[in-house]
C-alpha positions in Angstrom: -10.9 11.3 1.1 -9.1 8.9 -1.2 -9.5 7.8 -4.4 -9.8 4.2 -5.7 -6.9 4.2 -7.2 -5.1 5.3 -3.4 -7.2 3.2 -1.7 -6.2 0.1 -3.3 -2.6 1.2 -3.1 -2.7 1.8 0.7 -4.2 -1.6 0.7 -1.3 -3.2 -1.2 1.2 -1.6 1.5 -1.1 -2.9 4.4 -1.3 -6.3 2.8 2.3 -6.4 2.6 3.4 -4.9 5.3 7.1 -4.8 6.1 7.6 -6.5 2.5 9.3 -4.7 0.0 7.5 -3.8 -3.6 9.1 -3.8 -6.6 7.7 -1.3 -9.0 7.0 -4.0 -11.5 5.2 -6.1 -8.7 3.2 -2.9 -7.5 1.7 -2.4 -11.2 1.7 -6.4 -11.6 -0.7 -6.2 -8.4 -2.9 -2.9 -9.4 -4.0 -3.3 -12.6 -4.5 0.5 -12.8 -1.0 1.4 -13.0 -0.6 -0.6 -15.6 0.2 1.7 -19.1 1.5 -0.6 -21.2 5.3 0.4 -20.7 7.2 -0.3 -17.5 7.7 2.9 -16.1 8.2 3.5 -12.4 7.7 7.1 -13.0 3.6 6.1 -12.5 4.3 4.0 -9.5 6.3 7.2 -8.2 4.0 9.8 -9.0 0.6 7.7 -7.4 2.8 6.9 -4.6 3.7 10.4 -4.1 -0.2 11.9 -4.1 -1.0 8.5 -2.0 1.8 10.3 0.5 0.2 13.7 0.3 -2.9 12.4 1.0 -1.7 10.6 4.4 -0.1 13.6 5.8 2.0 13.1 8.8 1.2 9.0 8.1 2.9 9.4 4.5 6.5 8.6 6.6 5.1 5.0 6.9 5.8 4.2 3.0 9.3 4.1 2.9 11.8 4.6 -0.9 13.9 1.3 -0.6 16.2 2.9 -3.0 17.1 0.9 -6.2 14.3 -1.2 -5.2 10.6 0.0 -4.7 8.8 1.2 -1.7 7.6 -0.8 1.9 5.2 0.3 4.5 6.9 -0.1 8.0 4.9 -1.6 10.9 4.2 0.7 13.6 5.7 -0.6 16.4 3.5 -2.3 19.0 0.4 -2.2 16.6 -0.4 -5.7 15.3 -1.8 -5.2 11.5 -5.3 -6.5 11.1 -5.8 -9.3 9.8 -7.9 -9.3 6.2 -9.5 -12.6 3.7 -13.0 -14.1 4.8 -11.1 -15.4 8.3 -11.4 -11.9 10.0 -14.9 -11.5 10.3 -15.9 -10.1 13.4 -16.9 -12.5 16.2 -20.8 -12.2 16.7 -21.8 -10.2 19.8 -23.3 -11.3 22.7 -25.5 -9.7 25.2 
């Protein structure tokens, strides 16, 4: 089970699939990561905890040295759309 922060962090990675997210950008997007100081170790800690929870899927979150992190897309799988326009079609019987 993920914590609320881990879930939010995973959501940001999925919504930004393939895009490098800097430490500063992650802190800006997730207010819970803001500690009043620009310390990348806070982000590193939470990403490490998320990776531990993801188990074998943790390799999808890559460290981009000197830049931040990105979630790499899985080949052959297209990401699900997010937002209000992504509501499922009504079922017909």
